[in-house]
C-alpha positions in Angstrom: -31.1 65.5 37.2 -33.0 67.8 34.9 -34.2 65.9 31.8 -34.7 67.3 28.3 -38.2 68.7 29.3 -36.9 70.5 32.4 -33.5 71.9 31.6 -32.6 74.5 34.2 -29.0 75.7 33.4 -29.4 79.0 35.3 -31.8 78.1 38.1 -35.6 78.1 38.5 -36.4 81.0 36.1 -36.1 78.7 33.0 -39.4 76.9 32.2 -40.0 74.1 29.8 -38.9 76.2 26.8 -39.3 79.7 25.6 -42.9 79.1 24.6 -44.0 78.0 28.1 -44.4 79.8 31.4 -41.6 79.4 34.0 -42.2 76.9 36.8 -43.7 78.8 39.7 -44.7 77.6 43.2 -45.7 79.5 46.3 -44.0 78.5 49.5 -44.5 79.6 53.1 -41.6 81.4 54.8 -41.5 80.8 58.6 -40.7 83.5 61.2 -37.1 82.2 61.3 -36.8 82.6 57.5 -37.0 78.9 56.7 -38.9 77.5 53.8 -39.4 74.1 52.1 -38.7 73.6 48.5 -41.6 71.7 46.9 -40.7 68.1 45.9 -41.2 68.8 42.2 -38.6 71.6 42.3 -36.2 69.5 44.3 -36.6 66.7 41.7 -36.0 69.0 38.8 -32.9 70.4 40.4 -31.6 67.0 41.2 -31.6 67.5 44.9 -32.0 64.4 47.1 -32.0 64.6 50.9 -30.5 67.6 52.6 -28.0 69.9 50.9 -27.2 73.4 49.9 -28.4 75.7 47.1 -27.3 79.1 46.0 -29.7 82.0 46.3 -29.1 84.9 44.0 -31.1 88.1 44.4 -31.3 90.5 41.5 -33.7 93.0 40.0 -36.1 90.2 38.9 -36.2 88.5 42.3 -34.5 85.4 43.8 -33.0 82.6 41.7 -32.3 79.2 43.3 -29.4 77.4 41.7 -27.5 74.2 42.6 -23.7 74.3 42.8 -23.5 72.0 39.8 -25.6 74.5 37.7 -23.4 77.4 38.9 -20.3 75.5 37.9 -21.7 74.8 34.5 -22.6 78.4 34.1 -19.1 79.6 35.1 -17.5 77.2 32.7 -19.7 78.3 29.8 -18.9 81.9 30.5 -15.2 81.2 30.7 -15.1 78.9 27.7 -14.6 81.6 25.0 -11.6 82.9 26.9 -9.9 79.6 27.3 -10.4 78.2 23.8 -7.1 77.0 22.3 -5.2 77.5 25.5 -5.3 74.1 27.0 -5.1 73.5 30.7 -3.3 76.0 32.9 -2.1 73.1 35.1 -0.8 71.2 32.1 1.1 74.3 30.9 2.6 74.8 34.4 3.7 71.2 34.6 5.3 71.3 31.2 7.1 74.5 32.1 8.5 72.9 35.3 9.6 69.8 33.4 11.4 72.0 30.8 13.1 73.9 33.7 14.2 70.6 35.2 15.5 69.3 31.9 17.4 72.5 31.3 19.0 72.3 34.8 19.9 68.6 34.2 21.5 69.6 30.9 23.5 72.4 32.5 24.6 70.1 35.3 25.8 67.4 32.9 27.7 70.1 30.8 29.4 71.4 34.0 30.5 67.8 35.0 32.1 67.1 31.6 34.1 70.4 31.7 
């Protein structure tokens, strides 16, 4: 897991901090397109053993991100839109419970009539 010195919330482009150079390593790409991530980068990304990473190509090159980093990024981007709204699932369950209570009340009123 990235420690305080190597926080990489958006992938490998982020270095130690804004005053330092980004971490860069050169790797060989085989004829079949395979490459090996250096151990230092795997350690910083929190990768152990085999697994998957997300490659994102943009105008600056390729960024390697873990699924956990991508999820944190999506949550941080969505947070301003979700503030004060609570969980959508909790709201749905509350709505269904209110519907059931209303149906029960209507059923009880019909049986007393």
